[in-house]
C-alpha positions as CSV (number, residue, x, y, z in Angstrom):
1,X,72.9,303.6,109.8
2,X,74.7,300.5,108.5
3,X,75.9,298.0,111.1
4,X,76.5,294.3,110.8
5,X,73.2,292.7,111.5
6,X,73.5,289.0,111.6
7,X,70.0,287.5,111.5
8,X,69.5,284.3,113.5
9,X,72.5,284.6,115.7
10,X,70.4,283.6,118.7
11,X,67.7,281.1,119.3
12,X,65.1,283.9,119.7
13,X,63.8,285.2,116.4
14,X,63.2,288.9,116.6
15,X,61.6,291.6,114.5
16,X,61.9,295.3,114.9
17,X,58.8,297.5,114.5
18,X,58.8,301.2,114.0
19,X,55.8,303.5,114.8
20,X,54.0,305.9,112.5
21,X,52.4,309.3,112.7
22,X,50.3,309.8,115.8
23,X,53.0,308.6,118.2
24,X,54.4,312.2,118.6
25,X,54.4,314.0,121.9
26,X,56.3,317.0,123.1
27,X,59.4,315.9,125.1
28,X,59.7,312.5,123.5
29,X,63.4,311.5,123.2
30,X,64.7,314.0,125.7
31,X,65.9,311.3,128.1
32,X,67.7,309.5,125.2
33,X,69.3,312.8,124.3
34,X,70.5,313.4,127.9
35,X,71.8,309.9,128.6
36,X,73.1,308.5,125.3
37,X,75.9,310.2,123.2
38,X,74.9,308.1,120.2
39,X,71.3,309.1,120.5
40,X,72.3,312.8,120.9
41,X,74.4,312.5,117.7
42,X,71.3,311.3,115.8
43,X,69.3,314.4,116.9
44,X,72.2,316.7,115.8
45,X,72.6,314.9,112.5
46,X,68.9,315.2,111.6
47,X,68.9,319.0,112.6
48,X,71.9,319.5,110.2
49,X,70.2,317.5,107.4
50,X,67.0,319.4,107.6
51,X,68.7,322.8,108.2
52,X,66.4,323.6,111.1
53,X,66.3,322.9,114.9
54,X,63.8,320.0,114.9
55,X,65.2,318.9,118.2
56,X,64.1,322.2,119.9
57,X,60.5,321.7,118.6
58,X,60.6,318.1,119.7
59,X,61.6,318.9,123.3
60,X,59.8,322.2,123.8
61,X,56.9,322.3,121.4
62,X,54.4,323.9,120.8
63,X,52.4,320.7,120.5
64,X,50.2,322.1,117.6
65,X,53.3,322.7,115.6
66,X,54.8,319.3,116.4
67,X,51.6,317.7,115.3
68,X,51.9,319.1,111.8
69,X,52.7,316.4,109.3
70,X,55.9,318.0,108.0
71,X,57.2,318.1,111.6
72,X,55.6,315.0,113.2
73,X,57.0,312.6,110.6
74,X,60.7,313.4,110.9
75,X,60.3,313.9,114.7
76,X,59.0,310.3,115.2
77,X,61.6,308.9,112.8
78,X,64.4,310.7,114.7
79,X,63.4,309.4,118.1
80,X,63.2,305.8,116.7
81,X,66.6,306.1,115.2
82,X,68.0,307.6,118.4
83,X,66.5,304.6,120.3
84,X,68.4,302.2,118.0
85,X,71.7,304.1,118.7
86,X,71.0,304.0,122.4
87,X,70.3,300.2,122.1
88,X,73.6,299.7,120.3
89,X,75.5,301.6,123.1
90,X,73.7,300.0,126.0
91,X,73.4,296.4,124.8
92,X,76.8,295.5,123.7
93,X,77.6,292.4,121.7
94,X,75.3,289.4,122.0
95,X,72.9,291.3,124.2
96,X,71.8,293.4,121.3
97,X,68.7,291.6,119.7
98,X,69.4,290.8,116.1
99,X,66.3,291.1,113.9
100,X,65.5,288.7,111.1
101,X,62.9,291.2,109.8
102,X,61.9,294.8,110.2
103,X,58.6,296.6,109.6
104,X,57.3,300.1,110.1
105,X,53.7,301.3,110.2
106,X,53.4,303.9,107.3
107,X,56.0,306.5,108.3
108,X,57.8,303.8,110.3
109,X,58.7,302.0,107.1
110,X,61.0,305.0,106.4
111,X,62.7,304.5,109.7
112,X,63.4,300.9,108.8
113,X,65.2,302.1,105.7
114,X,67.8,303.9,107.8
115,X,68.2,301.0,110.3
116,X,68.5,298.5,107.5
117,X,71.1,300.6,105.7
118,X,69.0,301.4,102.6
119,X,69.6,305.1,103.1
120,X,71.8,307.0,105.6
121,X,70.2,309.0,108.4
122,X,70.5,312.4,106.6
123,X,69.0,311.0,103.4
124,X,66.1,309.4,105.3
125,X,65.4,312.6,107.3
126,X,65.3,314.7,104.1
127,X,63.1,312.1,102.3
128,X,60.7,312.0,105.3
129,X,60.5,315.7,105.4
130,X,59.7,315.9,101.7
131,X,57.1,313.2,102.1
132,X,55.5,315.1,104.9
133,X,55.5,318.3,102.9
134,X,54.0,316.5,99.8
135,X,51.3,314.9,102.0
136,X,50.4,318.2,103.6
137,X,50.0,319.8,100.1
138,X,47.8,316.9,99.1
139,X,45.7,317.4,102.3
140,X,45.3,321.1,101.4
141,X,44.2,320.2,97.9
142,X,42.0,317.2,98.8
143,X,40.8,317.8,102.4
144,X,39.8,314.6,104.2
145,X,40.0,312.6,107.4
146,X,40.2,309.1,108.8
147,X,38.3,306.9,111.3
148,X,39.0,303.6,113.0
149,X,36.2,301.0,112.9
150,X,36.2,298.3,115.5
151,X,34.4,295.0,115.2
152,X,33.7,294.8,111.4
153,X,35.5,292.5,109.0
154,X,37.5,293.7,106.0
155,X,35.0,292.5,103.4
156,X,32.1,294.4,105.0
157,X,34.2,297.6,105.2
158,X,35.3,297.2,101.6
159,X,31.5,297.2,100.7
160,X,30.9,300.3,102.8
161,X,33.9,302.0,101.2
162,X,32.5,301.3,97.7
163,X,29.0,302.6,98.7
164,X,30.4,305.8,100.3
165,X,33.4,306.7,98.1
166,X,35.8,306.1,101.0
167,X,38.9,304.0,101.2
168,X,40.1,301.1,103.5
169,X,43.5,302.5,104.5
170,X,44.9,300.5,107.4
171,X,44.1,296.9,108.3
172,X,45.7,297.0,111.7
173,X,44.1,293.9,113.3
174,X,41.2,291.7,112.4
175,X,39.0,293.9,114.6
176,X,40.6,297.3,113.9
177,X,40.4,298.8,110.4
178,X,40.9,302.4,109.5
179,X,39.0,304.2,106.7
180,X,39.9,307.4,104.9
181,X,38.0,309.9,102.7
182,X,36.2,313.2,102.6
183,X,34.6,314.2,105.9
184,X,31.0,313.9,104.9
185,X,31.7,310.5,103.2
186,X,33.5,309.3,106.4
187,X,30.5,310.4,108.5
188,X,28.2,308.4,106.2
189,X,30.5,305.4,106.3
190,X,30.5,305.4,110.1
191,X,26.7,305.4,110.1
192,X,26.6,302.4,107.8
193,X,29.3,300.6,109.8
194,X,27.2,301.1,113.0
195,X,24.1,299.9,111.2
196,X,26.0,296.7,110.2
197,X,27.2,295.9,113.6
198,X,30.4,297.8,114.3
199,X,31.3,297.9,118.0
200,X,32.6,301.4,117.6
201,X,33.6,304.1,115.1
202,X,36.3,306.5,116.2
203,X,37.1,309.7,114.2
204,X,40.8,310.2,114.2
205,X,42.5,313.5,114.9
206,X,44.6,313.6,111.7
207,X,45.4,316.2,109.0
208,X,44.1,314.3,106.0
209,X,42.9,311.1,104.4
210,X,46.2,309.2,104.4
211,X,46.7,306.0,102.4
212,X,43.8,306.8,100.0
213,X,43.2,308.2,96.6
214,X,43.1,311.7,98.1
215,X,46.9,311.5,98.5
216,X,47.4,311.0,94.7
217,X,48.7,314.6,94.3
218,X,51.7,313.6,96.4
219,X,52.7,310.7,94.2
220,X,54.6,312.4,91.4
221,X,56.7,314.5,93.9
222,X,57.6,311.4,95.9
223,X,58.6,309.5,92.7
224,X,61.0,312.4,91.9
225,X,62.4,312.5,95.4
226,X,62.9,308.7,95.6
227,X,64.6,308.6,92.2
228,X,67.2,311.1,93.3
229,X,68.6,308.8,95.9
230,X,70.7,305.7,95.8
231,X,68.8,302.9,97.5
232,X,71.0,300.1,98.8
233,X,69.7,296.6,99.4
234,X,68.4,296.2,102.9
235,X,70.8,294.4,105.4
236,X,67.6,292.9,106.9
237,X,64.4,292.2,104.9
238,X,61.8,294.9,105.4
239,X,58.2,293.5,105.4
240,X,56.2,295.8,103.1
241,X,53.1,297.7,104.2
242,X,51.4,297.2,100.9
243,X,51.9,293.5,100.4
244,X,52.9,292.0,103.8
245,X,55.9,290.4,102.1
246,X,59.7,291.0,102.5
247,X,61.6,293.6,100.5
248,X,65.2,292.5,99.8
249,X,66.4,294.9,97.1
250,X,66.7,298.7,96.9
251,X,64.6,298.8,93.8
252,X,61.7,297.0,95.5
253,X,61.9,299.4,98.4
254,X,61.5,302.3,96.0
255,X,58.4,300.8,94.5
256,X,56.9,300.2,97.9
257,X,57.4,303.8,99.1
258,X,55.6,305.1,96.0
259,X,52.7,302.6,96.3
260,X,52.4,303.2,100.1
261,X,51.5,306.9,99.7
262,X,48.0,305.9,98.4
263,X,47.6,302.2,99.1
264,X,46.3,300.4,102.2
265,X,48.7,299.6,105.1
266,X,48.4,295.8,105.5
267,X,49.7,295.7,109.1
268,X,47.9,292.5,110.1
269,X,49.2,290.7,107.0
270,X,52.8,291.9,107.8
271,X,52.7,290.6,111.3
272,X,51.1,287.3,110.2
273,X,53.9,286.8,107.7
274,X,56.6,287.3,110.3
275,X,55.0,285.0,112.8
276,X,54.7,282.3,110.1
277,X,58.4,282.9,109.3
278,X,59.3,282.1,112.9
279,X,59.4,285.5,114.6
280,X,58.5,285.0,118.3
281,X,59.6,288.4,119.7
282,X,58.6,291.8,118.4
283,X,60.4,294.9,119.7
284,X,58.7,298.2,119.0
285,X,61.4,300.9,118.8
286,X,60.4,304.5,119.3
287,X,57.7,306.6,120.9
288,X,54.4,305.0,122.0
289,X,53.2,301.4,122.4
290,X,50.4,301.2,119.8
291,X,52.1,298.6,117.6
292,X,52.9,296.3,120.6
293,X,49.2,296.3,121.4
294,X,48.3,295.5,117.8
295,X,50.7,292.6,117.7
296,X,49.1,291.1,120.9
297,X,45.7,291.4,119.3
298,X,46.9,289.7,116.1
299,X,48.8,286.9,117.9
300,X,48.3,286.3,121.6
301,X,51.4,284.0,121.7
302,X,53.8,286.6,120.4
303,X,56.1,288.3,122.9
304,X,56.3,292.1,122.6
305,X,58.5,294.8,124.1
306,X,58.4,298.6,123.7
307,X,61.6,300.5,123.7
308,X,61.5,304.3,124.1
309,X,64.0,305.1,126.8
310,X,67.2,303.8,128.5
311,X,65.3,301.9,131.3
312,X,63.1,300.0,128.7
313,X,66.3,299.2,126.7
314,X,67.9,297.7,129.9
315,X,64.8,295.7,130.5
316,X,65.4,293.8,127.3
317,X,68.2,292.0,129.1
318,X,65.9,290.9,131.8
319,X,63.1,289.5,129.5
């Protein structure tokens, strides 16, 4: 999805954010498909690349099938890319916000690859589907789950993880951290978190222990899939999940994707980096508004917008 992004062409410094798994819902993207020829072309391109009618599943369900990792991941990516195409059509010229950084939460990092021109849409869709399949196989081999813990700091949760054999897998904000592991270990970790003052522990409805050592069986297959593709240098730096620092070469993107399958998503660190680098406006592109909420909890001064349909795209001009 290469286009001529020109960072810093306006006084407002913008970053694009792309959502991850969990944002899926039957019917998402239907309005974009109906109203934007460019968005419609993205849906068709992904269907062709995957060799199956993902769009039909997206718009009609069933929900249980859409929720499966191998379907949810390419579906969310497709809607986010369709959103970008609709933005390009609707906001011509200078009205189109020009990002100086991009970042995606877990799966969303793959969406950023296509938007930043690292891979084309078809390559990205195929890689995302392969990732989803590998992760599903790892979940079947090493069953596990995840839980969000509210109100405990990272150091305390690292201690609890060591005691219980669980993993800190997402540091979303200072107050919201996600842990992963085997089900019994997560239950024990939540008990310990409560005893140490956590405000709340929320079991997540997910298919496995993502971003943890339980995903290790997926690593070799992902390395093979990544090495088969020609990764171009990003047109706009992508702030990495694992380090919270910008990726500027195709080779560094490859290394990030392989690390990301098992390592912690450092979302707070990523947002903090972009704020320090001068980003004042964050635009969440795709289904849901969870990343926008996280940004506001990380930095109350940041301006946020969520773009998921034509009306929200048009509202960017009014903000």
